[in-house]
C-alpha positions in Angstrom: 123.5 162.2 307.6 122.2 161.3 304.2 124.0 162.9 300.8 122.5 163.2 297.5 124.4 162.9 294.4 122.4 164.9 291.9 123.9 164.6 288.6 122.4 166.4 285.3 123.8 165.3 281.9 123.4 166.6 278.4 124.3 163.6 275.9 126.9 164.5 273.2 127.7 160.7 272.2 124.6 158.6 273.2 126.4 155.2 272.5 129.1 155.5 274.8 126.7 156.7 277.4 124.9 153.9 276.9 128.1 151.5 277.4 128.4 153.7 281.2 125.1 152.7 281.6 125.8 149.2 281.2 128.1 148.6 283.1 126.8 151.3 286.0 125.0 149.1 288.4 127.2 146.3 289.0 129.7 149.2 290.2 127.1 151.2 292.4 125.6 147.8 294.2 129.2 147.9 295.7 128.6 150.9 297.7 125.7 151.6 300.4 123.8 153.9 297.5 120.0 154.0 296.5 119.4 155.0 292.9 116.0 157.5 293.9 115.6 158.7 290.2 116.7 158.6 286.7 114.2 160.1 284.3 114.8 161.8 280.9 112.5 163.5 280.8 111.8 165.9 283.8 109.5 168.8 283.7 110.9 172.0 284.5 108.7 174.3 286.7 110.7 177.0 286.7 113.6 178.6 284.5 115.8 177.3 282.0 117.2 174.2 281.5 118.6 171.7 277.9 119.3 169.3 279.7 118.3 165.6 278.8 118.1 163.6 281.8 118.5 164.1 285.8 120.0 161.4 288.3 119.5 161.3 292.4 121.5 159.0 293.8 121.5 159.0 297.8 123.9 157.9 300.4 124.5 157.4 304.0 127.1 160.3 304.6 129.2 162.3 302.7 132.5 159.1 302.7 130.0 157.0 301.2 129.3 159.3 298.3 133.1 160.0 297.9 133.9 156.5 297.6 131.8 155.7 295.2 132.6 158.6 293.0 135.9 158.3 293.0 136.5 154.5 293.4 138.9 153.5 290.4 136.4 151.2 289.0 133.6 153.7 288.6 136.6 156.3 287.4 137.2 153.9 284.4 133.9 153.3 283.6 132.9 157.5 283.9 135.1 157.4 280.8 132.4 156.5 279.2 129.8 158.5 280.5 132.2 161.5 280.3 132.2 161.1 276.6 128.6 160.7 275.9 127.1 163.4 278.4 128.2 167.1 279.1 127.5 166.1 283.1 127.0 168.5 286.1 127.2 166.7 289.7 126.6 168.4 293.0 126.9 166.6 296.8 123.8 168.0 298.6 123.8 167.7 302.0 120.5 166.0 302.9 118.7 167.7 306.0 
């Protein structure tokens, strides 16, 4: 069953985040995921949101999503993401 990783980011150190972003694709392409959306100007339809970016990734199943997120190479580049943005990431099951 398809699962999604939904990330909401609030930038704290843009140069650090840009280092992460520059290396993201080279790591991500090794997995079975797809980037469905990466938007730095999402429109809030309801509620309050003070983030700067939303990212939506799709994976064929939970095992593939976890393999990506916990991959040592991804964990290494994530240090720049963690330094560059406060992030909330959710694993969401598809229907």
